[in-house]
N, CA, C and O of each residue as an XYZ file, in Angstrom:
928
protein
N    -109.899    261.360   -203.741
C    -108.464    261.800   -202.357
C    -108.647    261.067   -200.970
O    -108.072    261.354   -199.920
N    -109.532    260.100   -201.176
C    -109.479    259.311   -199.767
C    -108.485    257.994   -200.394
O    -108.121    257.277   -199.462
N    -108.136    257.673   -201.315
C    -107.228    256.528   -201.439
C    -105.663    257.251   -201.339
O    -104.661    256.728   -200.853
N    -105.799    258.862   -202.062
C    -104.424    259.178   -201.629
C    -103.954    259.374   -199.700
O    -102.964    258.961   -199.096
N    -105.223    260.211   -199.185
C    -104.766    259.489   -197.858
C    -104.500    258.300   -197.297
O    -103.782    258.203   -196.302
N    -105.067    257.266   -197.901
C    -105.012    256.439   -196.648
C    -103.691    255.544   -198.197
O    -103.798    254.322   -198.302
N    -102.798    256.164   -199.028
C    -101.637    255.809   -198.489
C    -100.442    256.754   -198.069
O     -99.256    256.504   -197.852
N    -101.242    258.045   -198.027
C     -99.985    258.651   -197.189
C    -100.224    257.507   -195.643
O     -99.284    256.815   -195.250
N    -101.451    257.494   -195.015
C    -100.866    256.781   -194.505
C    -100.591    255.873   -194.004
O    -100.283    255.750   -192.819
N    -100.651    255.056   -194.827
C     -99.483    254.079   -194.879
C     -97.773    253.999   -194.930
O     -96.690    253.497   -194.630
N     -98.575    254.935   -195.566
C     -96.424    255.552   -195.997
C     -96.601    255.802   -194.510
O     -96.807    254.589   -194.475
N     -96.705    256.142   -193.418
C     -96.149    257.136   -192.468
C     -96.412    256.086   -191.613
O     -95.565    255.881   -190.743
N     -98.193    254.775   -191.684
C     -97.527    253.426   -191.041
C     -95.678    252.615   -191.007
O     -94.844    252.150   -190.230
N     -95.947    252.939   -192.602
C     -94.530    252.010   -192.903
C     -93.141    252.846   -192.422
O     -92.007    252.370   -192.482
N     -93.492    254.247   -191.914
C     -92.076    255.155   -191.915
C     -92.432    254.765   -190.246
O     -91.482    255.035   -189.511
N     -93.248    254.368   -189.764
C     -93.010    254.671   -188.136
C     -92.663    252.804   -188.087
O     -92.087    252.412   -187.072
N     -92.874    252.180   -188.726
C     -92.697    250.467   -188.722
C     -91.245    250.465   -188.417
O     -90.676    250.171   -187.366
N     -90.467    251.100   -190.270
C     -89.657    251.451   -190.530
C     -88.784    251.676   -189.348
O     -87.963    250.819   -189.023
N     -88.934    252.871   -188.640
C     -88.570    253.557   -187.611
C     -87.854    252.871   -186.490
O     -86.776    252.961   -185.903
N     -89.343    251.877   -186.446
C     -89.244    251.052   -185.036
C     -88.050    250.069   -184.882
O     -87.073    249.943   -184.143
N     -88.764    249.261   -186.233
C     -87.493    248.503   -186.776
C     -86.273    249.388   -186.835
O     -86.374    250.006   -185.776
N     -85.577    249.665   -187.215
C     -84.393    250.778   -186.982
C     -84.296    250.473   -185.885
O     -83.379    249.906   -185.291
N     -85.313    250.862   -185.532
C     -84.931    251.275   -182.989
C     -84.068    250.380   -182.830
O     -82.848    250.300   -182.682
N     -85.652    249.187   -182.940
C     -85.025    247.713   -182.947
C     -84.033    246.862   -183.043
O     -83.857    245.946   -182.239
N     -83.060    247.178   -184.374
C     -81.629    247.554   -185.248
C     -81.029    247.844   -183.777
O     -80.644    247.106   -182.869
N     -81.090    248.781   -183.886
C     -79.971    249.819   -183.520
C     -80.484    249.256   -181.435
O     -79.834    249.808   -180.547
N     -80.971    248.804   -181.260
C     -81.036    248.507   -179.844
C     -80.327    247.145   -179.959
O     -79.767    246.881   -178.895
N     -80.175    246.253   -180.836
C     -80.649    244.743   -181.062
C     -78.552    245.077   -181.442
O     -77.778    244.160   -181.168
N     -78.062    246.252   -181.968
C     -76.715    246.196   -181.776
C     -76.159    246.637   -180.897
O     -74.977    246.327   -180.751
N     -76.863    247.628   -179.870
C     -75.874    247.729   -178.707
C     -75.770    247.591   -178.201
O     -75.050    248.093   -177.339
N     -77.088    245.820   -178.246
C     -77.055    244.491   -177.368
C     -75.703    243.813   -177.355
O     -74.848    243.493   -176.529
N     -75.912    243.746   -178.661
C     -74.388    242.934   -179.338
C     -73.097    243.598   -178.961
O     -72.194    242.883   -178.529
N     -72.863    245.251   -179.112
C     -71.432    245.452   -179.101
C     -71.910    245.886   -177.417
O     -71.001    246.631   -177.052
N     -72.856    245.757   -176.329
C     -72.214    245.949   -174.909
C     -71.655    243.849   -174.996
O     -70.508    243.408   -174.923
N     -72.903    243.085   -175.158
C     -72.046    241.937   -174.992
C     -70.982    241.611   -175.438
O     -70.645    240.530   -174.956
N     -69.928    242.198   -176.459
C     -69.095    241.900   -177.523
C     -67.935    242.881   -175.811
O     -67.226    242.227   -175.046
N     -68.045    243.736   -175.761
C     -67.281    244.371   -174.998
C     -67.172    243.690   -173.805
O     -66.052    243.485   -173.338
N     -68.481    243.186   -173.060
C     -68.448    242.836   -172.127
C     -67.163    241.064   -171.318
O     -66.604    240.672   -170.293
N     -67.509    240.556   -173.284
C     -66.968    239.770   -173.524
C     -65.000    240.101   -173.916
O     -63.826    239.766   -173.762
N     -65.544    240.602   -174.239
C     -63.641    241.625   -174.562
C     -63.293    241.622   -173.426
O     -62.159    241.175   -173.257
N     -64.071    242.103   -172.132
C     -63.292    242.546   -171.169
C     -63.301    241.195   -170.197
O     -62.151    240.757   -170.195
N     -63.681    240.833   -169.834
C     -64.340    239.011   -169.428
C     -62.385    238.096   -169.746
O     -61.667    237.455   -168.978
N     -62.182    238.581   -171.463
C     -61.116    237.819   -172.117
C     -59.684    238.614   -171.423
O     -58.628    238.116   -171.031
N     -60.085    239.856   -171.456
C     -58.965    240.348   -170.889
C     -58.179    240.439   -169.475
O     -57.042    240.349   -169.013
N     -59.663    240.700   -169.048
C     -59.331    240.078   -167.364
C     -58.704    238.713   -166.825
O     -58.003    238.482   -165.839
N     -59.518    237.398   -168.440
C     -58.722    236.397   -167.952
C     -57.508    236.306   -168.482
O     -57.071    235.207   -168.140
N     -56.844    236.781   -169.034
C     -55.498    237.135   -169.442
C     -54.271    237.623   -168.837
O     -53.081    237.319   -168.911
N     -55.245    238.831   -167.963
C     -53.973    239.849   -167.152
C     -54.460    239.062   -165.859
O     -53.944    239.651   -164.909
N     -55.141    238.107   -165.443
C     -55.173    237.024   -163.873
C     -54.417    235.625   -164.577
O     -54.899    234.622   -164.051
N     -53.756    235.404   -165.233
C     -53.012    234.100   -165.681
C     -51.724    235.122   -166.139
O     -50.727    234.400   -166.165
N     -51.332    236.593   -166.531
C     -50.116    236.958   -166.368
C     -49.848    237.276   -164.812
O     -48.670    237.319   -164.457
N     -50.760    237.479   -163.955
C     -50.500    238.513   -162.100
C     -50.577    236.703   -161.761
O     -49.721    236.519   -160.896
N     -51.285    235.286   -162.119
C     -51.123    234.171   -161.209
C     -49.302    233.619   -161.703
O     -48.482    233.131   -160.926
N     -49.081    233.924   -163.313
C     -47.919    233.312   -163.336
C     -47.190    233.760   -162.089
O     -46.985    233.146   -161.041
N     -46.723    235.439   -162.600
C     -45.912    236.252   -161.501
C     -46.584    236.024   -159.910
O     -46.261    236.983   -159.209
N     -47.176    235.317   -159.380
C     -47.168    235.330   -158.115
C     -46.819    233.674   -157.706
O     -46.713    233.343   -156.525
N     -46.660    232.701   -158.822
C     -46.278    231.329   -159.072
C     -44.285    231.427   -158.769
O     -43.381    231.205   -157.963
N     -44.574    231.859   -159.934
C     -42.659    232.788   -160.061
C     -41.749    233.245   -158.749
O     -40.593    233.265   -158.326
N     -43.230    233.626   -158.386
C     -42.271    234.694   -156.900
C     -42.689    233.298   -155.965
O     -41.855    232.394   -156.020
N     -43.336    233.166   -155.513
C     -43.187    231.782   -154.937
C     -42.617    231.185   -155.375
O     -41.564    231.305   -154.748
N     -42.462    230.470   -156.143
C     -41.016    229.193   -156.755
C     -40.017    230.048   -156.148
O     -39.664    229.687   -155.025
N     -39.296    231.436   -156.767
C     -38.132    231.578   -156.185
C     -38.782    231.567   -154.418
O     -38.251    230.606   -153.860
N     -39.493    232.134   -153.678
C     -39.043    231.825   -152.085
C     -38.200    230.666   -152.201
O     -36.985    230.654   -152.400
N     -39.395    229.179   -151.976
C     -39.176    228.277   -152.337
C     -38.024    228.095   -151.804
O     -37.607    227.952   -150.655
N     -37.432    228.132   -153.175
C     -36.063    228.445   -153.419
C     -34.670    229.012   -152.979
O     -33.498    228.730   -153.231
N     -35.215    229.786   -152.334
C     -34.825    230.962   -151.888
C     -34.571    229.796   -150.220
O     -33.568    229.831   -149.506
N     -35.711    228.959   -150.023
C     -35.958    228.478   -148.314
C     -35.266    227.653   -148.432
O     -34.598    227.237   -147.486
N     -35.174    226.869   -150.316
C     -34.713    225.229   -149.819
C     -33.100    225.828   -149.645
O     -32.257    225.470   -148.822
N     -33.001    226.736   -150.588
C     -31.033    227.317   -150.441
C     -30.421    227.912   -148.986
O     -29.258    228.123   -148.642
N     -30.972    227.989   -148.682
C     -31.225    227.872   -146.957
C     -30.966    227.187   -146.279
O     -29.963    227.018   -145.586
N     -32.064    226.579   -146.424
C     -31.988    224.816   -145.819
C     -30.688    224.261   -146.265
O     -29.799    223.615   -145.711
N     -30.860    224.680   -147.319
C     -29.688    223.558   -147.442
C     -28.399    224.269   -147.240
O     -27.614    223.465   -146.736
N     -27.925    225.254   -147.388
C     -26.405    226.066   -146.181
C     -26.563    225.580   -144.822
O     -25.731    225.355   -143.943
N     -28.166    225.441   -144.866
C     -27.827    225.177   -142.668
C     -27.899    223.762   -142.581
O     -27.959    223.377   -141.413
N     -27.914    222.865   -143.431
C     -27.918    221.086   -144.111
C     -26.098    221.723   -144.124
O     -25.632    221.720   -142.985
N     -25.360    222.099   -144.934
C     -23.874    222.308   -145.143
C     -23.137    221.864   -143.909
O     -22.660    220.835   -143.430
N     -23.358    223.894   -143.460
C     -22.900    224.180   -141.910
C     -23.280    223.079   -140.746
O     -22.371    223.003   -139.919
N     -24.426    222.181   -140.464
C     -24.601    221.933   -139.754
C     -23.396    220.577   -139.723
O     -22.791    220.161   -138.735
N     -23.292    220.017   -141.356
C     -22.530    218.747   -141.444
C     -21.174    219.474   -141.543
O     -20.322    218.586   -141.571
N     -20.689    220.472   -141.597
C     -19.438    220.564   -141.729
C     -18.649    220.748   -140.470
O     -17.545    220.449   -140.017
N     -20.180    221.641   -139.976
C     -19.422    222.084   -138.319
C     -19.056    220.073   -137.684
O     -18.085    219.852   -136.961
N     -19.972    218.961   -138.117
C     -19.769    218.019   -137.450
C     -18.992    217.150   -137.837
O     -18.542    216.159   -137.261
N     -18.775    217.728   -139.295
C     -16.575    217.144   -139.803
C     -15.951    217.509   -138.889
O     -15.172    216.792   -138.261
N     -16.213    218.820   -138.632
C     -14.893    219.560   -138.049
C     -14.695    219.300   -136.339
O     -13.623    219.572   -135.798
N     -16.208    218.577   -135.346
C     -15.882    218.246   -134.428
C     -15.204    217.121   -134.725
O     -14.111    216.854   -134.227
N     -15.854    216.346   -135.610
C     -15.393    214.385   -135.434
C     -14.248    214.595   -135.646
O     -13.514    213.733   -135.163
N     -13.227    216.221   -136.727
C     -12.022    215.785   -137.124
C     -11.131    216.391   -135.648
O     -10.217    215.704   -135.190
N     -11.353    217.158   -135.277
C     -10.538    217.973   -133.858
C     -10.412    216.681   -132.488
O      -9.514    216.340   -131.717
N     -11.939    216.221   -132.747
C     -12.043    215.263   -131.769
C     -10.685    213.712   -132.045
O      -9.933    213.441   -131.109
N     -10.599    212.895   -133.392
C      -9.483    212.704   -133.630
C      -7.991    213.015   -133.563
O      -7.022    212.278   -133.381
N      -8.135    214.750   -133.832
C      -7.088    215.291   -133.642
C      -6.162    215.077   -132.157
O      -5.001    214.692   -132.018
N      -7.345    215.559   -130.978
C      -7.360    215.218   -130.117
C      -6.765    213.807   -130.090
O      -5.583    213.549   -130.319
N      -7.848    212.811   -129.745
C      -7.185    211.275   -130.002
C      -6.068    211.007   -130.213
O      -5.343    210.531   -129.338
N      -5.709    211.230   -131.320
C      -4.394    210.915   -132.457
C      -3.250    211.545   -131.350
O      -2.432    210.861   -130.734
N      -3.449    213.378   -131.240
C      -2.069    214.263   -129.665
C      -2.130    212.595   -128.535
O      -1.038    212.170   -128.158
N      -2.864    212.152   -128.293
C      -3.227    211.631   -126.343
C      -2.661    210.321   -127.127
O      -2.136    209.591   -126.286
N      -2.591    209.863   -128.186
C      -1.834    208.346   -128.044
C      -0.958    208.237   -129.058
O      -0.751    207.200   -129.688
N      -0.153    209.848   -129.331
C       1.323    209.993   -129.704
C       1.669    210.713   -127.946
O       2.798    211.199   -127.874
N       0.987    210.786   -126.875
C       1.739    211.722   -126.421
C       2.009    210.171   -125.092
O       2.949    209.965   -124.325
N       1.080    209.591   -125.266
C       0.886    208.378   -124.722
C       2.013    207.308   -125.274
O       2.241    206.412   -124.461
N       2.795    207.232   -126.560
C       3.648    206.367   -127.244
C       5.275    207.059   -126.967
O       6.415    206.597   -126.993
N       4.842    208.028   -126.772
C       6.431    209.000   -126.021
C       6.568    208.911   -124.552
O       7.696    208.942   -124.061
N       5.538    208.806   -123.824
C       6.058    208.473   -122.189
C       6.173    206.896   -122.475
O       7.233    206.441   -122.043
N       5.175    205.761   -123.222
C       5.590    204.822   -123.459
C       7.565    204.214   -123.625
O       8.256    203.255   -123.283
N       7.678    205.220   -124.193
C       8.539    204.598   -125.015
C       9.898    204.974   -123.966
O      10.863    204.242   -123.748
N       9.585    206.615   -123.293
C      10.700    206.822   -122.917
C      10.430    205.821   -121.373
O      11.520    205.314   -121.109
N      10.038    205.664   -120.984
C       9.473    204.708   -120.265
C      10.347    203.199   -119.785
O      10.774    202.635   -118.777
N      10.264    203.040   -121.180
C      10.936    202.143   -121.503
C      12.074    202.237   -121.759
O      12.776    201.267   -121.474
N      12.760    203.518   -122.441
C      14.211    203.979   -122.230
C      14.408    204.372   -121.388
O      15.131    205.352   -121.568
N      14.062    204.117   -119.780
C      13.985    204.531   -118.551
C      14.562    203.228   -117.922
O      15.407    203.119   -117.034
N      13.760    202.088   -118.742
C      13.990    200.908   -117.974
C      15.079    200.982   -118.367
O      16.081    201.411   -117.795
N      14.862    200.272   -120.085
C      16.504    199.824   -120.265
C      17.500    200.929   -119.376
O      18.326    200.407   -118.628
N      17.472    201.699   -119.406
C      18.571    202.103   -118.733
C      18.839    201.744   -117.324
O      19.923    201.495   -116.797
N      17.683    201.762   -116.822
C      17.680    201.426   -115.382
C      18.617    199.609   -114.926
O      19.468    199.176   -114.149
N      17.628    199.083   -116.141
C      18.248    198.142   -116.218
C      19.842    197.699   -116.945
O      20.359    196.627   -116.631
N      20.234    198.248   -117.515
C      21.992    198.337   -117.679
C      22.441    198.440   -116.232
O      23.175    197.603   -115.707
N      21.854    199.749   -115.479
C      23.086    199.995   -114.602
C      22.826    198.959   -113.666
O      23.805    198.641   -112.991
N      21.180    198.009   -113.321
C      21.637    197.450   -112.751
C      22.231    195.667   -112.659
O      22.483    194.907   -111.724
N      22.286    195.514   -114.699
C      23.101    193.990   -114.665
C      24.678    194.636   -114.222
O      25.588    193.966   -113.732
N      24.729    196.210   -114.558
C      26.289    196.261   -114.415
C      26.450    196.368   -113.077
O      27.608    196.467   -112.670
N      25.601    196.372   -112.329
C      25.904    196.707   -110.805
C      25.797    195.579   -110.610
O      26.653    195.334   -109.760
N      25.277    194.678   -110.853
C      25.287    193.267   -110.745
C      26.566    192.027   -110.796
O      26.774    190.905   -110.335
N      27.132    192.880   -111.530
C      27.206    192.285   -112.653
C      28.888    192.578   -111.657
O      29.805    191.758   -111.611
N      28.872    194.278   -110.803
C      29.818    194.141   -111.139
C      30.496    194.035   -108.814
O      31.408    194.186   -108.001
N      29.098    193.675   -109.048
C      29.380    192.968   -107.356
C      29.838    190.998   -107.135
O      30.490    190.376   -106.297
N      29.287    190.722   -108.038
C      29.555    189.542   -108.554
C      30.940    189.317   -109.350
O      31.340    188.162   -109.498
N      31.586    190.267   -109.801
C      33.040    190.177   -109.512
C      33.744    190.358   -108.738
O      34.555    189.600   -108.207
N      33.450    191.718   -108.524
C      34.168    191.864   -106.658
C      33.974    190.738   -105.652
O      34.796    190.375   -104.811
N      32.699    190.218   -105.879
C      32.768    189.054   -105.126
C      34.116    188.175   -105.180
O      35.026    188.059   -104.360
N      33.889    187.536   -106.586
C      35.148    186.114   -106.717
C      36.031    187.100   -106.738
O      36.925    186.368   -106.314
N      36.502    188.000   -106.846
C      37.877    189.081   -107.028
C      38.183    188.546   -105.465
O      39.025    187.660   -105.320
N      37.669    188.954   -104.605
C      37.423    189.209   -103.138
C      37.773    187.315   -102.928
O      38.561    187.091   -102.009
N      37.334    186.246   -103.571
C      37.739    185.196   -102.783
C      38.850    184.700   -103.737
O      39.539    183.762   -103.337
N      39.071    185.168   -104.816
C      40.709    185.475   -105.325
C      41.926    184.849   -104.531
O      42.560    183.825   -104.276
N      41.701    187.109   -104.194
C      42.762    187.189   -104.051
C      43.511    186.763   -101.977
O      44.479    187.382   -101.533
N      42.749    185.650   -101.133
C      43.820    184.855   -100.631
C      44.759    184.514   -101.026
O      45.912    184.896   -100.824
N      44.048    183.198   -102.080
C      45.167    182.756   -102.619
C      46.447    182.990   -103.695
O      47.453    182.287   -103.790
N      46.065    184.318   -104.558
C      47.179    185.571   -104.556
C      48.221    185.409   -103.254
O      49.366    184.986   -103.099
N      47.478    185.819   -102.653
C      48.120    186.110   -101.182
C      49.249    184.912   -100.609
O      50.461    184.902   -100.396
N      48.151    183.945   -100.494
C      48.867    181.960    -99.831
C      50.716    182.181   -101.391
O      51.933    182.323   -101.278
N      49.696    182.065   -102.575
C      51.090    181.767   -103.601
C      52.174    182.926   -102.805
O      53.130    182.520   -102.144
N      51.681    185.361   -103.084
C      53.181    185.529   -102.479
C      54.067    184.346   -101.778
O      55.108    183.740   -102.028
N      53.089    184.360   -100.784
C      53.772    184.096    -99.173
C      54.676    182.904   -100.071
O      55.833    183.062   -100.461
N      53.933    181.839   -100.255
C      54.806    180.603   -100.648
C      56.327    181.191   -101.085
O      57.332    181.285   -100.381
N      56.062    181.680   -103.004
C      57.202    182.255   -103.324
C      57.280    182.964   -102.512
O      56.253    183.490   -102.942
N      57.668    183.932   -101.139
C      58.267    185.396   -100.871
C      59.275    184.662    -99.637
O      59.951    185.334    -98.858
N      59.219    183.023    -99.638
C      59.954    181.851    -98.283
C      60.852    180.837    -99.174
O      61.718    180.147    -98.637
N      60.594    180.786   -100.562
C      62.044    179.844   -101.223
C      62.695    180.613   -101.238
O      62.509    181.793   -101.536
N      64.413    179.598   -100.622
C      65.145    180.644   -101.634
C      65.576    180.040   -102.318
O      65.445    178.822   -102.442
N      66.720    181.377   -103.435
C      66.959    181.194   -104.704
C      66.933    179.949   -104.967
O      65.904    179.565   -105.521
N      68.025    178.893   -104.675
C      67.891    177.069   -105.259
C      66.320    176.757   -104.895
O      65.754    175.965   -105.648
N      65.810    177.131   -104.158
C      64.116    176.755   -104.553
C      64.061    177.345   -105.196
O      64.154    176.530   -106.114
N      63.936    178.611   -105.868
C      63.338    179.047   -106.987
C      63.383    178.385   -108.482
O      62.622    178.507   -109.442
N      63.955    178.029   -108.389
C      65.183    177.258   -109.106
C      64.371    176.015   -109.864
O      64.386    175.649   -111.040
N      63.659    175.524   -108.700
C      63.263    174.098   -108.591
C      61.638    174.358   -110.028
O      61.045    175.361   -110.426
N      61.533    173.085   -110.301
C      60.439    172.887   -111.805
C      59.190    172.989   -110.742
O      58.370    173.488   -111.513
N      58.431    172.845   -109.399
C      58.073    172.766   -108.972
C      57.454    174.892   -108.541
O      56.416    175.549   -108.622
N      58.602    175.074   -108.201
C      59.201    175.940   -108.107
C      59.055    177.605   -108.674
O      58.948    178.772   -108.298
N      59.159    176.553   -110.090
C      58.661    177.426   -111.865
C      57.472    177.191   -111.684
O      57.546    178.016   -110.774
N      56.250    176.817   -111.651
C      55.397    176.238   -111.706
C      54.506    176.911   -111.318
O      53.574    177.487   -111.880
N      54.971    176.774   -109.875
C      54.274    178.118   -109.404
C      54.190    179.224   -109.181
O      53.453    179.854   -108.422
N      55.253    179.618   -110.102
C      55.367    181.390   -110.383
C      54.782    181.633   -112.260
O      54.441    182.530   -113.031
N      54.934    180.513   -112.225
C      53.962    180.884   -113.955
C      52.349    180.869   -113.490
O      51.450    181.631   -113.845
N      52.292    179.374   -112.281
C      50.345    180.129   -112.474
C      50.336    181.527   -111.581
O      49.798    182.469   -112.161
N      50.808    181.773   -110.376
C      50.755    183.358   -109.959
C      50.799    184.356   -111.317
O      49.726    184.893   -111.592
N      51.676    184.580   -111.980
C      52.050    185.403   -112.750
C      50.946    185.242   -114.212
O      50.766    185.963   -115.194
N      50.520    184.285   -113.885
C      48.972    183.899   -114.874
C      47.490    184.337   -113.970
O      46.464    184.608   -114.594
N      47.516    184.355   -112.976
C      46.697    184.726   -112.393
C      46.675    186.436   -112.235
O      45.686    187.086   -111.895
N      47.759    186.880   -112.504
C      48.429    188.713   -111.733
C      47.596    188.892   -113.703
O      46.623    189.588   -113.993
N      48.296    188.143   -114.518
C      47.642    188.395   -115.754
C      46.339    188.587   -115.852
O      45.939    189.611   -116.404
N      45.453    187.665   -115.348
C      44.180    187.783   -116.075
C      43.632    188.446   -114.490
O      42.402    188.486   -114.462
N      44.032    188.761   -113.700
C      43.170    190.174   -113.102
C      44.087    191.729   -113.841
O      43.367    192.719   -113.711
N      45.562    192.086   -114.592
C      45.236    192.858   -115.193
C      44.210    193.460   -116.279
O      43.944    194.561   -116.762
N      43.806    192.201   -116.388
C      42.620    191.454   -117.773
C      41.361    192.481   -118.002
O      40.932    193.386   -118.718
N      41.068    191.593   -116.755
C      39.860    192.690   -116.153
C      40.153    193.389   -115.714
O      39.150    194.103   -115.722
N      41.070    194.045   -115.076
C      40.696    195.460   -114.524
C      41.117    196.006   -112.886
O      41.149    197.126   -112.376
N      41.406    194.647   -112.378
C      42.363    194.429   -110.696
C      43.434    194.638   -111.164
O      44.051    193.914   -111.946
N      43.872    196.048   -110.551
C      45.638    196.373   -110.118
C      45.612    196.619   -109.021
O      44.624    197.096   -108.463
N      47.204    196.225   -108.196
C      47.059    196.352   -107.786
C      47.454    197.915   -106.614
O      48.280    198.634   -107.175
N      46.950    198.563   -104.985
C      47.475    199.338   -105.077
C      49.171    200.056   -104.421
O      49.907    199.548   -103.574
N      49.281    200.809   -104.863
C      50.711    200.990   -104.479
C      50.357    201.904   -103.198
O      49.537    202.777   -102.910
N      51.711    201.039   -102.431
C      51.604    201.465   -100.977
C      53.436    202.315   -100.573
O      53.903    203.447   -100.702
N      53.982    200.899   -100.030
C      54.889    201.969   -100.169
C      56.178    202.522   -100.786
O      56.826    201.990   -101.687
N      56.585    204.257    -99.840
C      56.792    205.392   -100.552
C      55.978    205.904   -100.996
O      56.421    206.697   -101.827
N      54.049    205.953   -100.882
C      52.922    206.800   -100.936
C      52.685    207.502   -100.089
O      53.218    207.394    -98.984
N      51.807    208.421   -100.395
C      51.493    209.200    -98.981
C      50.416    208.149    -99.075
O      49.938    207.387    -99.915
N      50.203    208.616    -97.274
C      48.755    207.652    -96.663
C      47.439    208.238    -97.075
O      47.009    209.338    -96.729
N      46.780    207.260    -97.953
C      44.484    207.635    -98.448
C      44.565    206.422    -97.753
O      45.201    205.372    -97.662
N      43.052    207.446    -97.037
C      42.130    206.346    -95.737
C      40.943    205.322    -97.304
O      40.195    204.346    -97.347
N      41.582    206.576    -98.473
C      40.448    205.616    -99.539
C      41.290    204.558   -100.004
O      40.545    203.646   -100.362
N      42.004    204.373   -100.102
C      43.083    203.093   -100.243
C      43.569    202.334    -99.555
O      43.613    201.161    -99.925
N      44.250    202.813    -97.991
C      45.110    202.355    -97.634
C      44.481    202.312    -96.243
O      43.883    203.293    -95.800
N      44.638    200.974    -95.429
C      44.291    200.362    -93.791
C      45.677    200.573    -93.740
O      46.702    200.274    -94.353
N      45.033    201.643    -92.091
C      46.551    202.161    -91.525
C      46.447    200.995    -90.110
O      45.714    201.093    -89.126
N      47.490    199.871    -90.447
C      47.169    199.021    -89.000
C      47.877    199.530    -87.596
O      47.419    199.364    -86.465
N      49.098    200.185    -87.951
C      50.168    200.851    -87.319
C      51.290    202.227    -87.925
O      51.684    202.555    -89.044
N      51.441    202.589    -86.971
C      52.598    203.508    -86.551
C      53.886    203.266    -86.824
O      54.115    202.373    -86.008
N      55.182    203.493    -87.579
C      56.624    203.048    -86.933
C      57.283    204.080    -87.575
O      56.800    204.484    -88.632
N      58.536    204.707    -87.038
C      59.471    206.290    -87.114
C      60.095    205.097    -88.034
O      60.230    203.888    -87.847
N      60.513    206.252    -89.446
C      61.520    205.216    -90.042
C      62.721    206.766    -90.233
O      62.353    207.898    -89.916
N      64.216    206.437    -90.833
C      64.875    207.581    -91.155
C      64.633    207.501    -92.556
O      64.845    208.699    -92.742
N      64.357    207.065    -93.722
C      63.860    207.000    -94.750
C      62.286    207.702    -95.382
O      62.037    208.522    -96.266
N      61.594    207.052    -94.601
C      60.834    208.041    -95.316
C      59.821    209.740    -94.092
O      60.008    209.729    -92.876
N      59.272    210.441    -94.482
C      58.512    211.228    -93.743
C      57.187    210.736    -93.331
O      56.308    209.941    -93.663
N      57.528    211.731    -92.318
C      55.475    211.276    -91.570
C      54.392    211.553    -92.786
O      54.135    212.201    -93.801
N      54.059    210.755    -92.058
C      52.373    210.074    -93.123
C      53.002    208.990    -94.649
O      52.300    208.507    -95.538
N      54.079    208.918    -94.531
C      54.106    208.491    -95.706
C      54.204    206.570    -95.434
O      54.808    206.119    -94.461
N      53.662    205.857    -96.241
C      53.809    204.123    -95.550
C      54.984    203.649    -96.039
O      55.407    203.762    -97.190
N      55.684    202.907    -94.757
C      57.129    202.516    -94.807
C      57.011    201.033    -94.575
O      58.046    200.373    -94.677
N      55.736    200.343    -94.238
C      55.413    198.942    -94.650
C      54.094    198.161    -94.958
O      53.040    198.362    -94.355
N      54.241    197.363    -95.835
C      52.861    196.806    -96.792
C      52.417    195.898    -95.992
O      53.484    195.828    -95.382
N      51.564    194.901    -95.296
C      51.536    193.897    -94.483
C      50.444    193.062    -95.675
O      50.588    191.861    -95.903
N      49.702    193.640    -96.150
C      49.117    193.040    -96.994
C      48.451    193.978    -97.846
O      47.883    195.013    -97.495
N      48.624    193.340    -99.428
C      48.445    194.397   -100.939
C      47.227    194.469   -100.810
O      46.661    193.423   -100.494
N      46.419    195.673   -100.999
C      45.144    196.014   -101.317
C      45.409    195.631   -103.725
O      46.090    195.532   -104.746
N      44.166    195.616   -103.007
C      43.121    196.072   -105.131
C      42.586    196.602   -105.080
O      41.918    196.994   -104.122
N      42.636    197.067   -106.789
C      41.399    198.078   -106.903
C      40.932    197.268   -107.790
O      41.648    196.325   -108.127
N      38.795    197.534   -108.762
C      38.472    196.415   -109.571
C      37.582    198.434   -110.376
O      36.763    199.327   -110.153
N      38.472    198.013   -111.167
C      37.450    199.293   -112.322
C      37.050    199.890   -110.854
O      36.132    199.662   -110.066
N      38.664    201.139   -110.871
C      38.618    202.581   -110.546
C      37.966    202.437   -108.774
O      38.077    203.260   -107.866
N      37.339    201.178   -108.766
C      36.254    200.854   -107.385
C      37.123    199.746   -105.996
O      37.109    198.515   -106.014
N      37.679    200.455   -105.109
C      38.310    199.111   -104.325
C      38.170    198.038   -104.286
O      37.023    197.815   -104.674
N      38.634    197.198   -104.051
C      38.370    195.956   -103.985
C      38.754    194.940   -101.818
O      38.034    194.269   -101.078
N      40.282    195.468   -101.718
C      40.833    195.852   -100.807
C      41.324    196.153   -100.563
O      42.417    195.851   -101.042
N      41.281    197.378    -99.269
C      42.234    198.330    -98.665
C      43.928    197.669    -98.435
O      43.769    196.451    -98.363
N      45.098    197.919    -98.328
C      46.547    197.996    -97.894
C      46.713    197.708    -96.627
O      46.830    198.832    -96.139
N      46.800    196.978    -95.789
C      47.377    197.407    -95.103
C      48.522    197.460    -94.504
O      49.239    196.461    -94.556
N      48.860    198.351    -93.966
C      49.675    199.360    -93.994
C      50.052    199.437    -92.813
O      49.536    198.853    -91.860
N      51.455    200.535    -92.775
C      52.385    200.806    -91.548
C      52.645    202.463    -91.956
O      52.968    202.890    -93.064
N      52.510    202.893    -91.271
C      52.511    204.951    -91.928
C      53.758    205.107    -91.126
O      53.945    204.268    -90.245
N      54.406    205.801    -91.252
C      55.286    206.963    -90.464
C      54.795    208.145    -89.313
O      54.389    209.305    -89.378
N      54.955    207.580    -88.692
C      54.795    208.740    -87.258
C      54.703    209.773    -87.681
O      54.583    210.740    -86.928
């Protein structure tokens, strides 16, 4: 009986030890499960954190890209604005130069016209001066030829004088020098210079009856007025 009791006691002890062992194993398993769970939680958290960090990095990159794009747009706008201002300045300068060239061309054209007029006027003055000096020679030819008789006019010397006289008149005509008509014409103070008044049965009052000195015009301008007698 004693042996049976001891065996039962041993069995009880063994059961208790087994229970303790099982309890320890369960605790160990619980600890290991807790540790494994903690490890999984940490791994999950670590996996979520990089995803969040990637999103944050992507968002930051996008923000930086937007900022860089806006900065680039600003630079392009500033560059375009500078180019527009430069183009506008160049266009204004071109317009100024064109206006200056036009003014210079107009001034040159005016200068050329004025010079041509001055040259023409100087030529006219010079030509009139020469014609005025030649007219007394023509007058002397006319006086000399008018004093010759019909027989003397047939002489070689008189014929030579007449040829020279006609040549002078021809050259005068080519130059535009024309004698002013006087006798039988109405008195014109622009062409005639009345030196005396006469009575005439042939002409009416105000008509030129006699010409004492022939007058001449040059290109529609009077070189010398005719000296005439007008019927009173």
